[in-house]
N, C-alpha and C positions, 0 to 999 in steps of 0.2 A: 420499923427498923430504927435502931438508935444510932447508927453510923450516918454521918452527914455525907450524902451522896449528891454531887452536882456534876454537871458536864465539865466544869472548870477543874475539879479536883479528882477527876477520873481519867482512866485510859482503858482502851480496849486492846487486848493482846490476842491476835488470831494466830493459832499454832497450826501450821502445816495443813491448811485446807487446800490441798493440792489435787491435781487431776487424777493421778494413779491411786492415791489414797482414797479419795471419794469413790472412785470406781470399784474399789475392793469392798465397800460397805454394802450391806444388803438393802439399805434404803437411803434415800438422800435427804432425810429430815434435817440432819446436821447442816448440809449445804444450804438448804432453804433458810434455816434459822440464822446461819452465818451471813447470808445475803441481807436479811432483814436488819441485823445488827450493824452491818457495814453501812447501809443506807441511813440508819438512825444516827450513827456516829458522824456521818457527813453532815446531816441536817443540823445536829446539835453542836457541831464543831468540837467533837471529843477527840482527843489525841488517839491516834490509831497506829498500831505497830503490827506488822505481819511477818511471820517467819516462814521459810520454805526449807524443809529438810532435803538436802541433796537434790536440788531441782533437776540436775542433769539426768538423774535416774527416775525421779518421781513426778516430774513435770512441775509446772508453776502453779500458783494460786489459781483456783477455778475462775473463769471469766466473770461469772455472776457476782463474785465477791471482789475480784480485782478491779472491775470497772464500776463498782458501787461505792468504793471508799473515796475519801477526799483526795485532792491532789497533794495534800500535806502528809498523807499516810507514808510511813516509812517501812520499806521492805528489807528483810535481811535473810541471806542464805545462811544455812547452818548445817553442821554435821554432828554437833553434840545434841543430846536429847534435852538437856536443860538449856532453854533459850538464853538464860542469863550468862551462860558460858560463851556465848557468841559476842564477839567484840561489838560494842556500841549499843546493844539492845538495852542494857540497864540505863545507859545515858539517854536513850530515846524515850524510855518510860519516864524518866526524870523525877521530879519532886511531887508527883500526884500522891494522894493518900490511898486511892482505891484503884485496883486493877481487876477488870472483868476479863477472864480468860476463857477461851473456847477453842475447840479444834480437835485434831486427830493426832495420835491415838491417845485416848483418855488416860490409859494406865501407864503410858511411857512418857511422852514429851509433855503433855498437859500436866500430868502428875509431878514430874521432876521439876518443871518450871514453877508450878504452884508452890511447892515446898520451898524452893529457893526464894520466891517472892515473900512468903511468910517469914522466912529467916531474915529478910531485909526489912521487916516490920511494915509491910504493905497490908492493907485490908484486901484480902483476896476473895473474889467472887467467881465461882465456877458456874458457867452457864450450861447447865446439864443437858438441855435439849439441843444445844449447839455443839455438843461434844459427841465423839463416837470412837468406838474400837471395833475391830473386825469380829471380836468375840464378846458375847454378852457378859460372860462371867468376868472377863478382864475389865470391861467397862464398869461393871458394878463394884468390883474391888477397888478400882482407881477412884471412883466417886466416894466410896465409903471411907477410904483411907485419907483422902484430902479433907473430908469433913471432920474426921477424927483429929487431924492435925491442925484444924482451926479455920479452914476455908469455909466460906458460906456457900451453900448450894442454892442457885436460883434458876429460873427459867427465863427464856427470852422476854416474855410478856412482863414478868416481874421486874426485870431490868429496865425495860422501856418505861413502864408506869412509875417506877421509882425515880427515874430521871425527869420525867415530865411533871410529876407531883400533882397536877391538876388538869382538868379538861379545859381550863382557861389558858394553858400554856400556848403561846403563839404558834407552835408547830404541832399541836395535838392532832388536828384533823389530818395533816399530811402524813404523820407517822402512823396514826391509827389505820390508815388505808393499807399499810403493809401487812397488817395482821388480821384483816377481815377475810 
């Protein structure tokens, strides 16, 4: 990969990994991968932002993610599909170069937020296996269009090993244990 990716110049943006949304999915792979990325972000001290779409109706972020992120993680309630339209989300992301985005629903909130981030000149990485939609066709369409618009499509393990760079990284064994 030719883009410089480090913990210091990156942020993780979790989009609406909420109780009722996760329960609507046919499998919980997205939730498990989100938990792994939350733990990785905490260990590597990566800026972490989480949004919750109308939590009164959809519940809050699932406990396995909520309690895995660092104490410095920032949570935002939202009603707009594009998270950048929510006050202070853009400011929370800040001046990093790279944004790793994941969550639910791929073809709506993840998609609209990814396009807004691309328009703001961020390097946008969609973590495909940590994203989900209720409908497979909608999911595929969202991933395909984000890629066509310039987002890079990665998997959880690709993200982790890109950040670690080497098995000599001081946190390698600790993080590797999440994916075994």
